[in-house]
C-alpha positions in Angstrom: 160.4 55.4 -10.1 163.4 55.6 -12.7 163.0 58.6 -14.9 160.7 60.7 -12.6 161.8 64.3 -11.6 162.6 65.0 -8.0 159.7 67.5 -8.2 157.4 64.9 -9.4 158.2 62.6 -6.6 157.8 65.1 -4.0 154.4 66.3 -5.2 153.5 62.4 -5.1 154.3 62.5 -1.4 152.6 65.9 -0.7 149.2 65.2 -2.4 148.6 61.6 -1.1 147.0 62.9 2.1 145.0 65.5 0.4 143.5 63.3 -2.3 142.7 60.5 0.0 140.5 62.9 2.1 138.6 63.7 -1.0 137.1 60.4 -1.6 133.5 60.8 -3.1 131.4 57.9 -1.8 128.2 58.2 -4.0 127.3 59.3 -7.5 126.4 62.9 -8.4 123.3 64.0 -10.4 123.9 66.6 -13.1 120.7 67.6 -14.7 119.3 64.4 -16.2 122.9 62.6 -16.0 124.2 60.4 -13.4 128.1 60.8 -12.9 129.6 57.8 -11.6 131.8 58.3 -8.2 134.7 56.5 -9.7 134.9 59.0 -12.4 134.7 61.8 -10.1 137.5 60.2 -7.9 139.8 59.8 -10.7 139.2 63.3 -11.8 140.0 64.7 -8.3 143.1 62.5 -8.3 144.2 64.3 -11.9 142.9 67.8 -10.8 145.1 67.7 -7.6 148.2 66.9 -9.6 147.4 69.7 -12.2 146.8 72.2 -9.5 150.0 71.6 -7.7 151.9 72.4 -11.0 149.5 74.6 -12.8 150.5 76.8 -15.6 148.9 79.8 -17.2 149.5 78.0 -20.5 147.0 75.2 -19.8 143.1 75.9 -19.7 142.5 73.7 -16.4 142.4 74.1 -13.6 140.3 77.2 -14.4 139.3 79.9 -12.1 135.5 79.5 -11.0 133.4 82.0 -9.1 131.2 80.0 -6.7 128.9 82.9 -5.3 125.9 81.9 -7.5 126.1 78.1 -7.2 127.6 77.6 -3.6 127.0 80.9 -2.0 130.7 81.7 -1.5 131.4 85.2 -2.0 134.9 85.8 -0.7 136.8 83.1 -2.5 137.2 81.5 -5.9 137.3 77.9 -6.6 139.2 75.8 -9.3 137.4 73.6 -11.8 138.3 70.4 -13.7 136.4 68.3 -16.1 134.9 65.3 -15.3 134.1 62.7 -18.2 131.4 60.1 -17.9 131.9 58.6 -21.4 135.3 57.7 -23.0 138.7 58.6 -21.7 139.6 60.6 -18.7 140.3 64.3 -19.4 143.7 65.4 -20.0 143.4 67.3 -23.3 140.7 67.8 -26.1 136.9 68.1 -25.5 136.2 68.5 -21.8 132.5 67.8 -21.9 130.0 69.8 -19.6 130.6 68.6 -16.0 133.3 70.1 -13.6 134.4 69.2 -10.3 135.4 72.2 -8.0 138.4 72.3 -5.8 139.9 75.0 -3.3 143.4 76.1 -3.0 144.1 73.3 -0.5 142.8 70.7 -3.1 139.5 70.1 -1.1 136.7 68.9 -3.0 133.5 71.3 -2.9 131.1 69.9 -5.5 130.2 69.7 -9.1 128.7 72.0 -11.7 127.2 71.3 -15.2 128.0 74.2 -17.7 125.8 75.3 -20.5 126.4 77.6 -23.3 124.7 80.9 -22.8 123.1 79.6 -19.7 123.7 80.0 -15.9 125.8 77.1 -14.5 123.9 74.3 -12.6 124.9 72.8 -9.4 125.1 69.1 -9.3 124.0 67.2 -6.2 124.1 63.9 -4.4 120.7 63.0 -3.4 119.7 63.0 0.3 116.8 61.8 2.4 113.9 64.4 2.3 113.5 66.7 5.2 110.1 68.6 5.3 109.3 71.4 7.5 107.3 69.2 9.7 110.6 67.3 10.4 112.4 70.5 11.4 109.6 71.4 14.1 110.8 68.3 15.7 114.0 69.8 16.5 116.4 67.3 14.8 118.1 66.9 11.4 119.4 69.7 9.1 118.8 73.3 9.9 116.8 73.8 6.5 114.4 71.7 4.6 115.7 69.9 1.5 114.5 70.8 -2.0 113.3 68.6 -4.8 115.9 68.7 -7.6 114.2 66.0 -9.9 112.9 62.4 -10.0 114.5 59.1 -10.7 112.3 56.8 -12.7 114.0 53.4 -12.9 117.5 54.5 -14.4 116.0 57.8 -16.1 116.6 61.1 -14.4 114.1 63.9 -14.8 115.4 67.5 -13.7 112.9 69.5 -11.7 113.0 72.3 -14.1 112.1 70.1 -17.3 109.3 68.5 -15.3 108.0 71.8 -14.1 108.2 73.1 -17.6 106.4 70.4 -19.3 103.7 70.1 -16.4 102.9 74.0 -16.9 102.8 73.7 -20.9 100.4 70.7 -20.7 98.2 72.6 -18.2 98.1 75.5 -20.5 97.2 73.2 -23.5 94.5 71.7 -21.3 93.0 75.0 -20.7 93.1 76.3 -24.2 91.5 72.9 -25.4 88.9 73.3 -22.8 88.2 77.0 -23.5 87.7 76.0 -27.4 85.1 73.4 -25.9 87.3 70.4 -27.3 86.4 67.3 -25.9 89.3 67.0 -23.4 89.5 65.2 -20.2 92.2 64.2 -17.6 93.2 60.4 -17.4 93.2 58.6 -14.2 94.4 55.0 -13.4 92.9 52.7 -10.8 96.5 51.4 -9.8 97.9 54.9 -9.5 95.0 56.1 -7.4 96.1 52.9 -5.0 99.7 54.3 -4.9 98.6 57.8 -3.8 95.5 56.4 -1.8 93.2 59.2 -3.5 92.0 60.0 -6.9 94.8 61.5 -9.0 95.2 62.5 -12.7 98.1 61.7 -15.2 99.9 64.1 -17.4 102.3 62.8 -20.1 105.8 63.8 -19.1 106.4 65.2 -22.6 104.4 68.1 -23.9 100.9 66.7 -25.3 100.1 67.2 -28.9 96.5 66.2 -28.9 93.4 67.1 -26.7 92.8 63.4 -26.0 94.9 60.5 -25.6 94.6 57.0 -23.9 97.5 56.5 -21.5 97.8 52.8 -22.3 98.6 53.8 -25.8 101.5 56.3 -25.1 104.7 54.8 -25.9 106.5 57.0 -23.3 106.1 55.3 -19.7 106.8 58.1 -17.6 103.9 60.6 -16.4 103.4 63.4 -13.9 100.7 63.1 -11.3 98.5 65.9 -10.3 95.5 66.1 -7.9 91.9 67.5 -8.7 93.3 71.0 -7.8 96.0 70.7 -10.6 98.9 70.5 -8.0 101.9 68.6 -8.9 102.3 65.6 -6.5 105.1 63.5 -8.1 105.9 61.1 -11.1 105.2 57.6 -11.9 106.2 55.1 -14.5 104.7 52.0 -16.2 106.5 48.8 -16.5 105.7 45.1 -17.3 104.7 44.5 -13.7 102.3 47.6 -13.5 102.8 51.1 -12.1 105.3 52.3 -9.6 106.1 55.8 -8.0 109.4 57.5 -9.1 111.9 58.5 -6.5 111.9 62.1 -5.4 115.7 63.4 -5.6 116.3 66.0 -2.7 119.0 68.1 -2.0 120.1 70.4 1.0 120.9 73.8 -0.6 124.3 75.2 0.5 124.0 78.1 3.0 125.9 81.2 2.7 129.2 80.6 4.2 130.6 83.1 6.9 134.0 83.3 8.8 134.4 83.7 12.7 138.0 84.4 12.2 138.7 88.0 11.0 142.0 86.7 9.3 140.3 84.1 7.5 137.6 84.0 4.6 134.6 81.8 4.5 136.4 78.6 3.2 139.3 78.8 5.7 142.0 80.7 3.6 144.2 83.4 5.0 143.3 86.8 3.9 146.5 88.4 2.6 147.0 92.2 2.4 145.6 92.4 -1.2 144.1 96.0 -1.4 142.2 95.6 -4.6 142.0 93.8 -7.7 144.5 94.0 -10.5 144.2 94.8 -14.4 146.7 92.6 -16.3 146.8 92.8 -20.0 143.3 92.4 -21.1 142.0 90.7 -17.9 140.8 91.9 -14.7 141.5 89.9 -11.6 139.4 90.3 -8.3 140.9 90.6 -4.9 139.4 87.4 -3.9 141.0 85.7 -7.0 144.4 86.9 -6.0 143.9 85.9 -2.3 142.9 82.3 -3.4 145.9 82.2 -5.8 148.3 83.4 -3.0 146.9 80.7 -0.8 147.5 78.1 -3.3 151.1 79.1 -3.7 151.6 79.3 0.0 150.0 75.8 0.7 152.6 74.5 -1.9 155.6 76.2 -0.4 154.7 75.2 3.1 154.4 71.5 2.2 157.8 71.6 0.3 159.2 73.3 3.4 158.2 70.5 5.5 159.9 68.0 3.2 163.0 70.0 2.6 163.5 69.9 6.6 163.6 66.1 6.2 166.1 66.3 3.4 163.7 65.3 0.6 164.0 68.4 -1.6 166.6 71.0 -2.3 166.3 74.7 -1.4 165.2 76.2 -4.7 164.4 80.0 -5.5 163.3 81.3 -8.7 164.4 84.7 -10.0 161.8 87.1 -11.6 162.2 90.5 -12.8 159.8 93.2 -11.8 160.6 96.5 -13.7 159.4 98.9 -10.6 161.2 96.9 -8.1 164.4 95.7 -10.0 165.6 92.1 -9.7 164.9 90.2 -6.7 164.6 86.7 -5.3 161.0 85.9 -5.2 158.6 83.0 -5.9 155.7 83.2 -8.2 152.4 81.3 -8.9 150.6 81.3 -12.1 147.1 82.9 -12.0 144.3 80.8 -13.7 141.8 82.4 -16.0 138.0 81.5 -16.0 137.3 78.9 -18.7 135.3 81.2 -20.8 138.4 83.7 -21.0 141.0 81.4 -21.8 142.9 81.6 -24.9 145.8 79.4 -26.1 147.9 82.5 -26.7 146.9 84.6 -24.0 149.0 86.6 -21.8 151.0 84.8 -18.9 149.9 86.1 -15.5 151.4 85.3 -12.0 151.5 86.5 -8.5 154.7 87.1 -6.7 155.7 86.9 -3.1 158.8 86.5 -1.0 160.0 83.2 0.9 157.8 84.2 3.9 154.7 84.2 1.7 
């Protein structure tokens, strides 16, 4: 431990329990990628350290608005990169995957970010729950939704599958209208898998009216019934044909708080009247509130260990022109990832020793 600062030693003790409670026990699916659980757990470890000593000069952890992806409308979360290839993130290229933590370093999930497109929520596949299952009075309160298919080690995102399925049907109808010699392919082995007559469409967009499925190099196919309804996916291997696994998710419900003094993720509601305009940035009321909770969490943890003689009593003097010089504490405010600039303004929220 020689050479480590007292603050680092204290943060080590403070965050052990938080991080251990955040262990992710299975892989996540992000679009067509599998993000290994060990990568996520290591990233959580790094993110919690960074969150406890975050500076406005660093891009991550970054502020993230979870209203669209996680139905959280009264708080913000903090994002941190997760890499699936190469070194773990500390600096440099961050990739497209982000884990999300709240102000107490609780893990909420993952997203995939795409330039000029909405963020996509990642998920851990769960057992399918149909409307029929709900009528039996057990299980989750809502049915699961299909997010994609796993064919061997290949992941097909539902948006990709649906797009290609619709495009292939459009081409089929065009070729049929032009009276081309077009027909749908069937396969006896696949019919047996579905116990009825079904038809196969290439998982990629077709480029000819007729094709022999045995000659197509891509082994993945969409399965439809005679009414042109999507039934699933299959793949061909050396042993024959097999169904692809459906990947289901329970969509997050809109969170609500039963305590008027807490928001929907359990943070204290501070007397923040409105948002703030600081330099070239706007900060919402919920952003200020979550940053305040982050600061107060750290201050309370330090107070516990200070009472045990593990940390000195430190105050930080800051100058506020309207209020003069006073003893106060401050917490840097993180910017959304897209707005961060290396030479941007330094912004912080200030509070007294009672938080």
